[in-house]
Every structure is written in C-alpha cells, then in structure tokens.
VEXVO-905965 format. One record per residue (C-alpha): residue number from 1; residue in three letters; x, y, z. Coordinates in steps of 0.02 Angstrom, whole numbers, plus 50000, padded with zeros to 5 digits. Example, Ala and Ser with C-alpha at 12.3 -4.5 7.8 and 13.67 -1.06 7.14 Angstrom:
[r 1 'Ala' [50615 49775 50390]] [r 2 'Ser' [50684 49947 50357]] 
//
This chain:
[r 1 'Met' [51184 51967 49350]] [r 2 'Ile' [51125 52036 49518]] [r 3 'Val' [51249 52138 49619]] [r 4 'Phe' [51223 52149 49807]] [r 5 'Asp' [51349 52289 49831]] [r 6 'Gly' [51382 52332 50012]] [r 7 'Val' [51279 52189 50083]] [r 8 'Glu' [51391 52082 50191]] [r 9 'Thr' [51263 52032 50323]] [r 10 'Ile' [51073 52019 50333]] [r 11 'Ala' [51069 52181 50433]] [r 12 'Asp' [51154 52273 50289]] [r 13 'Ile' [51004 52249 50174]] [r 14 'Ala' [50905 52388 50260]] [r 15 'Arg' [51056 52503 50274]] [r 16 'Val' [51107 52488 50091]] [r 17 'Gln' [50933 52506 50017]] [r 18 'Ala' [50891 52653 50132]] [r 19 'Gly' [51043 52740 50060]] [r 20 'Leu' [51004 52698 49879]] [r 21 'Arg' [50815 52725 49873]] [r 22 'Pro' [50751 52792 50040]] [r 23 'Asp' [50578 52842 49982]] [r 24 'Gln' [50540 52691 49874]] [r 25 'Thr' [50418 52561 49940]] [r 26 'Ala' [50503 52412 50021]] [r 27 'Leu' [50352 52324 50096]] [r 28 'Trp' [50167 52325 50053]] [r 29 'Phe' [50042 52243 50169]] [r 30 'Glu' [49853 52259 50167]] [r 31 'Gly' [49855 52431 50088]] [r 32 'Ala' [49999 52503 50192]] [r 33 'Ser' [50166 52545 50111]] [r 34 'Thr' [50331 52556 50205]] [r 35 'Ser' [50482 52641 50126]] [r 36 'Phe' [50658 52574 50134]] [r 37 'Ser' [50704 52721 50245]] [r 38 'Asp' [50565 52678 50367]] [r 39 'Val' [50613 52494 50368]] [r 40 'Asp' [50790 52544 50413]] [r 41 'Lys' [50736 52663 50551]] [r 42 'Arg' [50608 52546 50626]] [r 43 'Ser' [50728 52400 50625]] [r 44 'Asn' [50852 52512 50716]] [r 45 'Arg' [50719 52546 50848]] [r 46 'Val' [50686 52359 50863]] [r 47 'Ala' [50872 52328 50884]] [r 48 'Asn' [50887 52459 51020]] [r 49 'Ala' [50734 52389 51109]] [r 50 'Leu' [50809 52214 51107]] [r 51 'Ile' [50977 52277 51171]] [r 52 'Ala' [50886 52367 51311]] [r 53 'Ala' [50799 52202 51353]] [r 54 'Asp' [50973 52126 51375]] [r 55 'Val' [50969 52024 51215]] [r 56 'Gln' [51150 51975 51190]] [r 57 'Pro' [51238 51921 51030]] [r 58 'Gly' [51182 51744 50992]] [r 59 'Asp' [51020 51757 51090]] [r 60 'Arg' [50857 51704 51009]] [r 61 'Val' [50705 51813 50980]] [r 62 'Ala' [50539 51731 50937]] [r 63 'Tyr' [50399 51785 50819]] [r 64 'Leu' [50223 51714 50829]] [r 65 'Gly' [50103 51780 50699]] [r 66 'Lys' [50043 51760 50523]] [r 67 'Asn' [50128 51849 50378]] [r 68 'Met' [50147 52035 50416]] [r 69 'Asp' [50259 52176 50357]] [r 70 'Val' [50331 52200 50532]] [r 71 'Tyr' [50409 52027 50522]] [r 72 'Tyr' [50548 52096 50412]] [r 73 'Glu' [50574 52247 50524]] [r 74 'Ile' [50592 52126 50671]] [r 75 'Leu' [50708 52011 50571]] [r 76 'Leu' [50822 52154 50521]] [r 77 'Gly' [50815 52231 50695]] [r 78 'Thr' [50861 52066 50776]] [r 79 'Ala' [51007 52049 50655]] [r 80 'Lys' [51065 52225 50700]] [r 81 'Ala' [51064 52172 50882]] [r 82 'Arg' [51163 52017 50831]] [r 83 'Gly' [51024 51901 50884]] [r 84 'Ala' [50935 51765 50785]] [r 85 'Leu' [50750 51768 50744]] [r 86 'Ala' [50652 51607 50771]] [r 87 'Ala' [50481 51614 50690]] [r 88 'Ile' [50358 51491 50767]] [r 89 'Asn' [50244 51392 50653]] [r 90 'Asn' [50076 51474 50692]] [r 91 'Arg' [49982 51317 50639]] [r 92 'Leu' [50051 51214 50782]] [r 93 'Ala' [49959 51167 50941]] [r 94 'Ala' [50003 51266 51098]] [r 95 'Pro' [50118 51132 51173]] [r 96 'Glu' [50216 51125 51010]] [r 97 'Met' [50235 51314 51007]] [r 98 'Gln' [50292 51311 51187]] [r 99 'Phe' [50424 51180 51148]] [r 100 'Ile' [50499 51284 51007]] [r 101 'Ala' [50505 51446 51108]] [r 102 'Ser' [50578 51353 51256]] [r 103 'Asp' [50705 51256 51152]] [r 104 'Ala' [50763 51419 51072]] [r 105 'Lys' [50778 51499 51245]] [r 106 'Ala' [50690 51650 51171]] [r 107 'Lys' [50725 51811 51267]] [r 108 'Val' [50589 51914 51184]] [r 109 'Leu' [50428 51860 51098]] [r 110 'Phe' [50340 51966 50967]] [r 111 'Val' [50160 51906 50953]] [r 112 'Ala' [50012 51953 50842]] [r 113 'Lys' [49837 51975 50914]] [r 114 'Glu' [49769 51808 50852]] [r 115 'Phe' [49893 51723 50968]] [r 116 'Tyr' [49887 51833 51124]] [r 117 'Glu' [49792 51700 51222]] [r 118 'Ile' [49910 51560 51173]] [r 119 'Ala' [50062 51669 51208]] [r 120 'Gly' [49997 51708 51382]] [r 121 'Ile' [49980 51523 51418]] [r 122 'Ile' [50148 51465 51351]] [r 123 'Ala' [50243 51613 51427]] [r 124 'Glu' [50224 51532 51598]] [r 125 'Glu' [50333 51389 51535]] [r 126 'Leu' [50471 51498 51460]] [r 127 'Pro' [50600 51533 51595]] [r 128 'Asp' [50718 51628 51479]] [r 129 'Leu' [50584 51751 51419]] [r 130 'Arg' [50619 51933 51467]] [r 131 'Gly' [50470 52013 51382]] [r 132 'Ile' [50325 52000 51260]] [r 133 'Ile' [50285 52133 51131]] [r 134 'Ala' [50106 52142 51065]] [r 135 'Ile' [50121 52176 50880]] [r 136 'Asp' [49943 52239 50861]] [r 137 'Gly' [49933 52325 51030]] [r 138 'Gly' [49779 52321 51141]] [r 139 'His' [49852 52209 51276]] [r 140 'Asp' [49837 52255 51459]] [r 141 'Glu' [50011 52196 51508]] [r 142 'Trp' [50123 52192 51355]] [r 143 'Pro' [50188 52347 51266]] [r 144 'Ser' [50133 52371 51087]] [r 145 'Tyr' [50249 52361 50939]] [r 146 'Ala' [50206 52541 50896]] [r 147 'Asp' [50253 52594 51073]] [r 148 'Val' [50418 52503 51065]] [r 149 'Thr' [50466 52569 50895]] [r 150 'Gly' [50415 52743 50951]] [r 151 'Arg' [50502 52743 51119]] [r 152 'Phe' [50676 52686 51067]] [r 153 'Pro' [50795 52788 50958]] [r 154 'Glu' [50808 52763 50771]] [r 155 'Asp' [50998 52772 50774]] [r 156 'Asp' [51085 52618 50708]] [r 157 'Pro' [51171 52527 50853]] [r 158 'Lys' [51308 52479 50731]] [r 159 'Leu' [51359 52319 50818]] [r 160 'Glu' [51493 52232 50717]] [r 161 'Ala' [51411 52076 50648]] [r 162 'Arg' [51511 51922 50606]] [r 163 'Ala' [51496 51800 50462]] [r 164 'Asp' [51459 51654 50579]] [r 165 'Asp' [51325 51746 50678]] [r 166 'Asp' [51162 51651 50676]] [r 167 'Val' [51028 51765 50603]] [r 168 'Ile' [50880 51649 50574]] [r 169 'Gln' [50828 51492 50665]] [r 170 'Leu' [50690 51393 50581]] [r 171 'Tyr' [50621 51234 50655]] [r 172 'Thr' [50605 51070 50562]] [r 173 'Ser' [50548 50906 50637]] [r 174 'Gly' [50657 50752 50646]] [r 175 'Thr' [50602 50575 50610]] [r 176 'Thr' [50547 50560 50792]] [r 177 'Gly' [50441 50716 50774]] [r 178 'Leu' [50551 50817 50892]] [r 179 'Pro' [50577 50990 50813]] [r 180 'Lys' [50757 51043 50781]] [r 181 'Gly' [50815 51222 50763]] [r 182 'Val' [50910 51249 50600]] [r 183 'Met' [51047 51378 50628]] [r 184 'Leu' [51069 51490 50475]] [r 185 'Thr' [51210 51616 50480]] [r 186 'Asn' [51254 51777 50391]] [r 187 'Glu' [51378 51681 50285]] [r 188 'Asn' [51247 51550 50241]] [r 189 'Tyr' [51136 51687 50174]] [r 190 'Met' [51276 51781 50087]] [r 191 'Ala' [51327 51618 50000]] [r 192 'Phe' [51146 51589 49950]] [r 193 'Met' [51132 51765 49881]] [r 194 'Arg' [51297 51751 49787]] [r 195 'Gln' [51236 51595 49699]] [r 196 'Cys' [51064 51670 49668]] [r 197 'Ser' [51147 51821 49589]] [r 198 'Val' [51172 51726 49426]] [r 199 'Leu' [51003 51638 49424]] [r 200 'Glu' [50855 51706 49327]] [r 201 'Trp' [50722 51654 49454]] [r 202 'Ala' [50802 51762 49589]] [r 203 'Ser' [50830 51917 49482]] [r 204 'Tyr' [50713 52065 49511]] [r 205 'Glu' [50724 52244 49455]] [r 206 'Ala' [50718 52385 49582]] [r 207 'Gly' [50538 52440 49602]] [r 208 'Glu' [50461 52280 49534]] [r 209 'Ala' [50327 52197 49640]] [r 210 'Val' [50367 52025 49711]] [r 211 'Met' [50228 51925 49793]] [r 212 'Asn' [50268 51849 49963]] [r 213 'Ala' [50126 51728 50001]] [r 214 'Met' [50219 51585 50084]] [r 215 'Pro' [50224 51570 50275]] [r 216 'Leu' [50365 51663 50361]] [r 217 'Phe' [50405 51514 50471]] [r 218 'His' [50462 51427 50311]] [r 219 'Val' [50628 51464 50227]] [r 220 'Ala' [50542 51498 50059]] [r 221 'Gly' [50434 51635 50133]] [r 222 'Val' [50581 51715 50222]] [r 223 'Asn' [50690 51709 50067]] [r 224 'Val' [50566 51794 49950]] [r 225 'Gly' [50569 51951 50057]] [r 226 'Ile' [50758 51947 50083]] [r 227 'Leu' [50797 51929 49898]] [r 228 'Ser' [50666 52059 49852]] [r 229 'Met' [50723 52192 49976]] [r 230 'Ala' [50907 52161 49939]] [r 231 'Gln' [50875 52210 49758]] [r 232 'Gly' [50765 52361 49795]] [r 233 'Ala' [50605 52276 49740]] [r 234 'Glu' [50437 52294 49826]] [r 235 'Thr' [50383 52145 49931]] [r 236 'Val' [50194 52122 49927]] [r 237 'Ile' [50150 52022 50082]] [r 238 'Leu' [49992 51918 50102]] [r 239 'Arg' [49935 51875 50278]] [r 240 'Glu' [49876 51705 50215]] [r 241 'Ile' [49823 51619 50056]] [r 242 'Val' [49652 51675 49993]] [r 243 'Pro' [49648 51628 49807]] [r 244 'Met' [49531 51767 49750]] [r 245 'Glu' [49630 51899 49847]] [r 246 'Leu' [49792 51831 49776]] [r 247 'Leu' [49724 51839 49600]] [r 248 'Lys' [49661 52016 49628]] [r 249 'Leu' [49830 52076 49690]] [r 250 'Ile' [49922 52007 49538]] [r 251 'Ser' [49829 52133 49433]] [r 252 'Glu' [49814 52278 49556]] [r 253 'Lys' [49995 52274 49616]] [r 254 'Lys' [50067 52223 49447]] [r 255 'Ile' [50154 52073 49522]] [r 256 'Ala' [50307 52028 49419]] [r 257 'His' [50375 51881 49519]] [r 258 'Ala' [50295 51754 49636]] [r 259 'Phe' [50336 51595 49731]] [r 260 'Trp' [50192 51474 49752]] [r 261 'Val' [50182 51294 49807]] [r 262 'Pro' [50091 51180 49683]] [r 263 'Ala' [49933 51179 49791]] [r 264 'Val' [49918 51368 49767]] [r 265 'Ile' [49947 51353 49580]] [r 266 'Leu' [49808 51223 49575]] [r 267 'Met' [49691 51338 49674]] [r 268 'Leu' [49722 51480 49552]] [r 269 'Thr' [49687 51375 49399]] [r 270 'Gln' [49521 51318 49474]] [r 271 'Ile' [49450 51491 49506]] [r 272 'Pro' [49294 51516 49397]] [r 273 'Asn' [49330 51618 49241]] [r 274 'Val' [49515 51629 49286]] [r 275 'Glu' [49555 51633 49101]] [r 276 'Asp' [49488 51811 49101]] [r 277 'Ala' [49609 51866 49239]] [r 278 'Asp' [49750 51989 49201]] [r 279 'Phe' [49918 51901 49216]] [r 280 'Ser' [50005 52023 49098]] [r 281 'Ser' [50125 52090 49230]] [r 282 'Leu' [50183 51917 49286]] [r 283 'Lys' [50358 51880 49223]] [r 284 'Gln' [50410 51734 49332]] [r 285 'Val' [50332 51599 49439]] [r 286 'Phe' [50448 51493 49544]] [r 287 'Tyr' [50378 51344 49636]] [r 288 'Gly' [50427 51195 49741]] [r 289 'Ala' [50406 51110 49912]] [r 290 'Ser' [50289 50972 49851]] [r 291 'Pro' [50249 50870 49694]] [r 292 'Ile' [50162 50951 49546]] [r 293 'Ala' [50067 50860 49410]] [r 294 'Glu' [50136 50883 49235]] [r 295 'Asp' [49963 50924 49167]] [r 296 'Leu' [49942 51060 49298]] [r 297 'Leu' [50111 51133 49256]] [r 298 'Val' [50072 51141 49070]] [r 299 'Gln' [49901 51216 49107]] [r 300 'Ala' [49972 51349 49224]] [r 301 'Gln' [50105 51402 49100]] [r 302 'Ala' [49976 51423 48964]] [r 303 'Leu' [49859 51519 49080]] [r 304 'Met' [49986 51639 49156]] [r 305 'Gly' [50108 51662 49014]] [r 306 'Ala' [50253 51678 49136]] [r 307 'Arg' [50422 51592 49142]] [r 308 'Phe' [50416 51448 49267]] [r 309 'Thr' [50562 51387 49372]] [r 310 'Gln' [50557 51243 49495]] [r 311 'Val' [50670 51256 49647]] [r 312 'Tyr' [50724 51115 49762]] [r 313 'Gly' [50808 51141 49928]] [r 314 'Leu' [50785 51121 50114]] [r 315 'Thr' [50781 51229 50268]] [r 316 'Glu' [50954 51160 50309]] [r 317 'Thr' [51020 51230 50143]] [r 318 'Val' [50934 51400 50154]] [r 319 'Gly' [50816 51331 50023]] [r 320 'Gly' [50958 51314 49897]] [r 321 'Gly' [50998 51159 49796]] [r 322 'Thr' [50937 51139 49618]] [r 323 'Phe' [50830 51234 49495]] [r 324 'Leu' [50736 51181 49339]] [r 325 'Pro' [50753 51328 49220]] [r 326 'Pro' [50610 51396 49114]] [r 327 'Glu' [50674 51321 48951]] [r 328 'Ala' [50671 51147 49029]] [r 329 'His' [50484 51169 49058]] [r 330 'Asp' [50456 51134 48875]] [r 331 'Pro' [50381 50958 48878]] [r 332 'Ala' [50491 50914 48729]] [r 333 'Trp' [50643 50919 48844]] [r 334 'Gly' [50573 50775 48946]] [r 335 'Lys' [50627 50857 49109]] [r 336 'Leu' [50461 50907 49188]] [r 337 'Arg' [50483 50773 49322]] [r 338 'Ser' [50658 50833 49363]] [r 339 'Cys' [50699 50959 49500]] [r 340 'Gly' [50836 51028 49389]] [r 341 'Val' [51023 51057 49399]] [r 342 'Pro' [51132 51113 49545]] [r 343 'Tyr' [51156 51295 49588]] [r 344 'Pro' [51323 51365 49528]] [r 345 'Gly' [51453 51333 49662]] [r 346 'Thr' [51352 51190 49737]] [r 347 'Ile' [51403 51007 49732]] [r 348 'Ile' [51262 50879 49736]] [r 349 'Arg' [51289 50693 49736]] [r 350 'Cys' [51182 50538 49754]] [r 351 'Met' [51265 50428 49884]] [r 352 'Asp' [51258 50245 49929]] [r 353 'Gly' [51256 50181 50108]] [r 354 'Glu' [51446 50193 50118]] [r 355 'Gly' [51453 50377 50069]] [r 356 'Asn' [51509 50344 49890]] [r 357 'Ser' [51432 50425 49737]] [r 358 'Val' [51324 50307 49636]] [r 359 'Pro' [51337 50299 49445]] [r 360 'Thr' [51228 50404 49332]] [r 361 'Gly' [51051 50336 49327]] [r 362 'Glu' [51065 50243 49492]] [r 363 'Val' [50969 50297 49647]] [r 364 'Gly' [51058 50357 49802]] [r 365 'Glu' [51031 50478 49947]] [r 366 'Ile' [51045 50658 49888]] [r 367 'Ala' [51185 50752 49976]] [r 368 'Ile' [51222 50937 49956]] [r 369 'Lys' [51387 51028 49984]] [r 370 'Ser' [51390 51218 49983]] [r 371 'Asp' [51430 51367 50092]] [r 372 'Phe' [51244 51389 50117]] [r 373 'Val' [51229 51224 50211]] [r 374 'Met' [51175 51263 50390]] [r 375 'Lys' [51295 51283 50535]] [r 376 'Gly' [51201 51141 50620]] [r 377 'Tyr' [51051 51100 50728]] [r 378 'Trp' [51033 51208 50884]] [r 379 'Asn' [51094 51110 51036]] [r 380 'Arg' [51085 50946 50937]] [r 381 'Pro' [51268 50899 50904]] [r 382 'Glu' [51230 50715 50871]] [r 383 'Ala' [51092 50758 50746]] [r 384 'Thr' [51211 50882 50663]] [r 385 'Asp' [51348 50752 50646]] [r 386 'Glu' [51225 50629 50572]] [r 387 'Ala' [51159 50754 50445]] [r 388 'Ile' [51325 50834 50391]] [r 389 'Arg' [51465 50718 50343]] [r 390 'Asp' [51623 50769 50252]] [r 391 'Gly' [51544 50937 50216]] [r 392 'Phe' [51390 50860 50133]] [r 393 'Phe' [51215 50881 50203]] [r 394 'Tyr' [51120 50718 50184]] [r 395 'Thr' [50943 50766 50136]] [r 396 'Gly' [50849 50605 50168]] [r 397 'Asp' [50784 50611 49989]] [r 398 'Ala' [50832 50476 49864]] [r 399 'Gly' [50863 50522 49684]] [r 400 'Tyr' [50969 50502 49530]] [r 401 'Phe' [51054 50607 49396]] [r 402 'Asp' [51017 50578 49214]] [r 403 'Glu' [51149 50588 49077]] [r 404 'Asp' [51114 50774 49054]] [r 405 'Gly' [51151 50812 49237]] [r 406 'Phe' [50970 50839 49289]] [r 407 'Leu' [50921 50777 49460]] [r 408 'Phe' [50765 50670 49480]] [r 409 'Ile' [50696 50634 49653]] [r 410 'His' [50640 50454 49662]] [r 411 'Asp' [50577 50425 49838]] [r 412 'Arg' [50617 50465 50020]] [r 413 'Val' [50751 50387 50123]] [r 414 'Lys' [50655 50444 50274]] [r 415 'Asp' [50469 50432 50303]] [r 416 'Met' [50428 50616 50303]] [r 417 'Ile' [50265 50668 50222]] [r 418 'Ile' [50254 50834 50128]] [r 419 'Ser' [50076 50897 50116]] [r 420 'Gly' [50049 51069 50040]] [r 421 'Gly' [50230 51114 50077]] [r 422 'Glu' [50217 51064 50261]] [r 423 'Asn' [50334 50933 50332]] [r 424 'Ile' [50241 50800 50432]] [r 425 'Tyr' [50325 50657 50523]] [r 426 'Pro' [50230 50494 50546]] [r 427 'Ala' [50296 50455 50720]] [r 428 'Glu' [50221 50614 50791]] [r 429 'Val' [50050 50578 50714]] [r 430 'Glu' [50059 50396 50767]] [r 431 'Asn' [50090 50448 50947]] [r 432 'Ala' [49932 50552 50944]] [r 433 'Val' [49826 50416 50863]] [r 434 'Phe' [49893 50281 50977]] [r 435 'Gly' [49817 50362 51129]] [r 436 'His' [49641 50327 51067]] [r 437 'Pro' [49563 50193 51179]] [r 438 'Asp' [49508 50087 51032]] [r 439 'Val' [49676 50084 50940]] [r 440 'Ala' [49791 49935 50961]] [r 441 'Asp' [49920 49983 50831]] [r 442 'Val' [49943 50118 50699]] [r 443 'Ala' [50052 50168 50553]] [r 444 'Val' [50044 50336 50466]] [r 445 'Ile' [50094 50360 50285]] [r 446 'Gly' [50077 50489 50146]] [r 447 'Val' [49962 50447 50002]] [r 448 'Pro' [49939 50538 49835]] [r 449 'Asp' [49830 50693 49839]] [r 450 'Glu' [49794 50799 49684]] [r 451 'Lys' [49780 50961 49784]] [r 452 'Trp' [49914 50944 49919]] [r 453 'Gly' [50037 50824 49838]] [r 454 'Glu' [50018 50704 49983]] [r 455 'Ala' [49886 50676 50116]] [r 456 'Val' [49906 50595 50286]] [r 457 'Lys' [49828 50422 50304]] [r 458 'Ala' [49819 50320 50464]] [r 459 'Ile' [49813 50131 50451]] [r 460 'Ile' [49745 50063 50614]] [r 461 'Val' [49733 49895 50700]] [r 462 'Arg' [49580 49898 50813]] [r 463 'Lys' [49576 49829 50989]] [r 464 'Pro' [49470 49671 51011]] [r 465 'Asn' [49284 49705 51005]] [r 466 'Ala' [49314 49889 50962]] [r 467 'Asn' [49241 49972 50809]] [r 468 'Pro' [49295 50156 50808]] [r 469 'Ala' [49230 50271 50672]] [r 470 'Pro' [49364 50355 50564]] [r 471 'Asp' [49290 50528 50599]] [r 472 'Ala' [49301 50497 50787]] [r 473 'Ile' [49484 50451 50775]] [r 474 'Ile' [49523 50605 50669]] [r 475 'Ala' [49431 50716 50795]] [r 476 'Trp' [49532 50637 50936]] [r 477 'Val' [49695 50677 50849]] [r 478 'Lys' [49645 50856 50810]] [r 479 'Glu' [49634 50890 50997]] [r 480 'Arg' [49816 50841 51018]] [r 481 'Ile' [49917 50903 50870]] [r 482 'Ala' [49904 51036 50735]] [r 483 'Gly' [49761 51010 50613]] [r 484 'Tyr' [49869 50998 50457]] [r 485 'Lys' [49961 50849 50532]] [r 486 'Cys' [49802 50751 50566]] [r 487 'Pro' [49750 50603 50459]] [r 488 'Lys' [49632 50649 50318]] [r 489 'Thr' [49579 50468 50299]] [r 490 'Val' [49584 50311 50405]] [r 491 'Asp' [49598 50131 50347]] [r 492 'Phe' [49589 49976 50456]] [r 493 'Ala' [49700 49821 50448]] [r 494 'Glu' [49717 49656 50541]] [r 495 'Asp' [49902 49688 50572]] [r 496 'Leu' [50048 49796 50513]] [r 497 'Pro' [50203 49736 50421]] [r 498 'Arg' [50362 49750 50525]] [r 499 'Asn' [50544 49702 50506]] [r 500 'Pro' [50631 49581 50626]] [r 501 'Ser' [50674 49723 50745]] [r 502 'Gly' [50492 49776 50754]] [r 503 'Lys' [50503 49931 50643]] [r 504 'Ile' [50346 49963 50541]] [r 505 'Leu' [50378 49943 50355]] [r 506 'Arg' [50293 50101 50297]] [r 507 'Lys' [50365 50081 50123]] [r 508 'Asp' [50267 49918 50104]] [r 509 'Leu' [50109 50003 50165]] [r 510 'Arg' [50131 50147 50044]] [r 511 'Glu' [50157 50038 49892]] [r 512 'Lys' [49976 49998 49848]] [r 513 'Tyr' [49924 50180 49863]] [r 514 'Trp' [50066 50240 49751]] [r 515 'Glu' [50053 50101 49622]] [r 516 'Gly' [50067 50172 49447]] [r 517 'Ile' [50130 50341 49508]] [r 518 'Glu' [50311 50361 49455]] [r 519 'Arg' [50351 50527 49538]] [r 520 'Arg' [50330 50511 49725]] [r 521 'Val' [50406 50672 49790]] [r 522 'Ser' [50450 50843 49719]] 
//
C-alpha cells in the first residue's frame, strides 16, 4: 500500500519529497537531472513570479509546449500560487489554441520555442494575458524561464490552498467540437491518489524510474508524473514518441514502470530485432485510451515480460475508473476484452435512458461516481448539469458488466472517435470538410485501424458535376484543423442516411466498416 504522508494538495508533493529526499532525482529529461530539492525551489520561484504578475487564486495559467521537465515545475508553482494550469494541445491549429487560451482567460502563458511564432499571433487575441514567458529563452520581447526562475526568490509563498481549488484544467471537446475546460481540484487529485494507493499499477518504489511518454495536455501524461513524484520515484520524460529512443531509454534508464497507448505498444513490437532488446528492468506496463488487439497484447506480454494492467477513465474523472489487473491478462480468464473492475471507493453503473441501472449483461451508458469526478466544465454550467446527474458522471460510453463484475465497453453513446488516444469529434471535422467547394454533404466516422485503434473517414456527397479527388479534400481540411483530426480516407456516396429530424445516422454508416469486429472501443 502506498502512503502519501503529508500530501494534502498538489503543491505539497514538491514540499514533502524535498524534505524526504532532497538530492534524489525527481525529473530526467534529455540527459538533464533535476533533484526534488531543485523542483521545490524552482516551483517556488515560479509561484512568486506568478504572484508578482497579479495571478490571483483561481486564475488560469497556460502552457504551450511539448513534454518537458519544466512542465512539472510550472504545474507545482502554479498550484503554490493557487492558480490552475491549462496545458494547450500543441497539435492543434492556431485558432484552436487561441480559443483555449482565451476561454481559460489565461493570465500568463509559458511557451516553448517551437511555438513562439504561434504564441505571438494568438497573444493579440488574448485580452486577459498579462505576460508570456519563453521557456527556451532567445526571444526579443519575452523573458526567459531561466531569467524568471533566477530573478524571483526561492522562498515558498505558503499560500493556504483549499481542497476545492482548481489545480489543473484540461480541455476536451464536446459533441459539437467546442472545447470544454475540465476543472480538476486538489480534492479530485487527492481522491484519485487515495484510491491508487491500493492499486498495483500505481505503486512505485522511491528511486525507481517511471517513463512519462504521453502528452502533458492529456490527463494520463500529467498523472504519470504526479504519481511518480509523489512516491519519490524518478520521472523520465520524453519530448515526444520516437520508438527507437523509447526502446533505448528502457535499457539505459532501467525503466521499471511505463504507461503507453496501444499504438505505442504496437510500434515497439514492430521494431526490427526488438526481441533482442533489454526489457529486464520493466516491471509494469499500464495502457489504455484506445482499443488494443488481443493478439498484440499477448505478443507484448511475451516480449516484455512485464505485468500488464489496462486502465479506463476519462479526463473528467482524473483518468480514474476501472483497471484490468495483471492476472486477468491470462487469456484463460476470458477478460482480455474487458476494461476491468472499478477502483476501490468508486461506483460504476450502466444506466438506461431513465437513469436506472440495467441488469447484468445488458448494455447501458457507463456512469461513474467518485470523489475524483471533476468539479465541472469551466463556465459551462449547462454542460456540467448534463454530464453530472445525481453525483454520477455520464461518460457517453455504452457497456455492460458480466457476472464476475468486469466491465466491457460495447460501443459509444456519442459519436466521438478515439485515434491513437486523441479524442476527435465528427462535427468539427465535418465543418472543415463541408467548406470544400465540391462537397454537397459529409459525414465523418471512425473506422477500424490496426495501428491507431480508429482512423477518421469522411463519407462525402459530391455536388453535381463535381469530381473532387480524395487527396485534394484531405489537403483542404489540413489547412483548417489539426492534422490528427483530418480524414485519413475519403469515400463517396449518393446520399447520407438521416433520421426524421435530419440528424445523420453515423451508427448506420459505421456498421459495414465494423462488421465482424466485436470490440469497438477500449
């Protein structure tokens, strides 16, 4: 059992570990090691800089960059200033980034060098912004991160944090494609950590190396570092996924624990001569966020020799929900298609349209009740009321429990596509496609993909006498939205099925592509 003694808020993680093991490595990034003492001091400097910039309790601070060690210093510093950190998905197009920073009313923006140009453009549309800090330095106008952390004192501001303080705001799109800020509080995270404290997948020894390869604008990426630091383990951060580099670090850094989405697991198994790689240090692999083929799972377990755990959760539940323990990964159990059993202290039900639990074996909408369920959506009271009813968060996923209490996800209530762990909403993609001069109508669906779980497909009705090439349509869309949201393939149809109110029946469109595939989501 893990004990998080003395940790009552996110900000306490740095304080406690700096007291217990000041000189031990907390963060490793591209050859540079940062001790727990330095993380604590630097996060204090960040906090003091934010306070000097008039960041008040409850204000939002934004981060735009790929995975870096300084992210966690900024996160902890923002928490010490009683602000909330909103990481912007760095794969978005500039207008999408601008919307998130504007919606969050970000007071300060920390930005990495790859995004200086974009930040300069969107800053003009951010009326609440007080300042921009250039993480890598070298900017003519903005102070560098090194300058800021060197100029302000390393004394802890010691603001009294509260359980209901928002500490992290991550953005997730709605069915209309409009991003919503998920408000996660200190208490949400403390509840998550309390429940994780009795789960094997979240248990790390002080000094062990934990790989953090998932994006820090996703709850899974954030959580790996939080759980690792809170237990005195070393968080090994990868800027982005490069399979050969990842494989190399497993051996060189003696990685003991790692979270990977199935697409990454697939990439690793396909590296030439991977069977000769050294996985001897790897104790645990935990995975989730998209479907995984049973054959791949069996192959990966044999290759890596680690204990595998699947985790199912959402941003709105701090990533918490269910887990499929290592022993259930034995094919003889017949549970490889399950996402597991509920966390201790968490109630999960499958509901009918009236909000009643359905019987065992029957499909209903998965609803989760726990103290780690989000406070709500930032400035979206109606969306919050729709998502949280009677204390249950309605996930939009449809599933059922078997007689052993294992949850199986059957299909989606909503039309969201999950490709490589990224949430993609059809309406947003359809809006981009629809602007093409040769498109009369369009529907976007997710279709099976061995690498990414799902791939985006556009089904298009052409305008009379028009004959657009699929590649031309895809290129058109790429100019308007993030590349990962764009259709990978385009099909043409004479018309699209709709219900009497005019809503496209995406489920009917999906059916022929998913025929014979029982498991449709992770």
